[in-house]
C-alpha positions as CSV (number, residue, x, y, z in Angstrom):
1,X,6.6,-3.6,-32.3
2,X,7.1,-1.7,-29.0
3,X,3.8,0.2,-29.3
4,X,1.9,-3.0,-29.9
5,X,3.5,-4.6,-26.9
6,X,2.6,-1.6,-24.7
7,X,-1.0,-1.6,-26.0
8,X,-1.3,-5.3,-25.2
9,X,0.1,-4.7,-21.7
10,X,-2.4,-1.9,-21.1
11,X,-5.3,-4.0,-22.2
12,X,-4.2,-6.9,-20.0
13,X,-4.0,-4.6,-17.0
14,X,-7.5,-3.3,-17.7
15,X,-8.8,-6.8,-18.1
16,X,-7.1,-8.0,-14.9
17,X,-8.4,-5.1,-12.9
18,X,-11.9,-5.7,-14.3
19,X,-11.8,-9.4,-13.5
20,X,-10.5,-8.7,-9.9
21,X,-13.3,-6.1,-9.3
22,X,-16.0,-8.4,-10.7
23,X,-14.7,-11.3,-8.6
24,X,-14.7,-9.1,-5.5
25,X,-18.3,-7.9,-6.2
26,X,-19.7,-11.4,-6.7
27,X,-17.9,-12.6,-3.6
28,X,-19.5,-9.9,-1.5
29,X,-22.9,-10.7,-3.0
30,X,-22.4,-14.5,-2.3
31,X,-21.2,-13.8,1.3
32,X,-24.9,-13.2,2.3
33,X,-25.7,-16.8,1.4
34,X,-22.5,-18.9,1.5
35,X,-19.9,-19.3,4.3
36,X,-16.6,-17.5,3.8
37,X,-14.6,-20.7,3.7
38,X,-16.6,-22.0,0.8
39,X,-16.2,-18.7,-1.1
40,X,-12.5,-18.9,-0.6
41,X,-12.3,-22.5,-1.7
42,X,-14.3,-21.8,-4.8
43,X,-12.1,-18.8,-5.7
44,X,-9.0,-20.9,-5.2
45,X,-10.3,-23.7,-7.5
46,X,-11.5,-21.3,-10.2
47,X,-8.2,-19.4,-10.0
48,X,-6.3,-22.7,-10.5
49,X,-8.5,-23.7,-13.4
50,X,-7.9,-20.3,-15.1
51,X,-4.2,-20.6,-14.5
52,X,-4.1,-24.1,-16.0
53,X,-6.1,-22.9,-19.0
54,X,-3.7,-20.0,-19.5
55,X,-0.6,-22.3,-19.2
56,X,-2.2,-24.8,-21.6
57,X,-2.9,-22.0,-24.1
58,X,0.7,-20.9,-23.8
59,X,2.0,-24.5,-24.2
60,X,3.6,-24.5,-20.7
61,X,1.8,-27.4,-19.1
62,X,4.6,-29.9,-19.9
63,X,7.0,-27.6,-18.0
64,X,4.8,-27.7,-15.0
65,X,4.8,-31.5,-14.7
66,X,8.3,-31.9,-13.1
67,X,7.5,-29.2,-10.5
68,X,4.3,-31.0,-9.6
69,X,6.1,-34.3,-9.2
70,X,8.6,-32.7,-6.8
71,X,5.8,-31.1,-4.8
72,X,3.9,-34.4,-4.7
73,X,7.0,-36.3,-3.5
74,X,7.6,-33.6,-0.8
75,X,4.0,-33.9,0.4
76,X,4.1,-37.7,0.5
77,X,7.4,-37.6,2.4
78,X,5.8,-35.5,5.2
79,X,2.4,-37.1,5.1
80,X,3.2,-39.4,8.1
81,X,4.2,-36.4,10.3
82,X,0.8,-34.7,9.8
83,X,-1.1,-37.7,11.2
């Protein structure tokens, strides 16, 4: 069981490094045509979507709901101070 877990960890590290490198390469290519702020915004949105997909696949989305409610309440409480 330990060897299988170690192999899975190695494969996940390789996949993560590959995804990071690919993301970096595409960001540098897009930088010639798209403003930096839009690239950062797109990366953030795509990262959030991937994270939500992973959490959904693991069955952890219901655990995220109370934390999101607390964050939303906190933002709403301080919304008037921002204006």
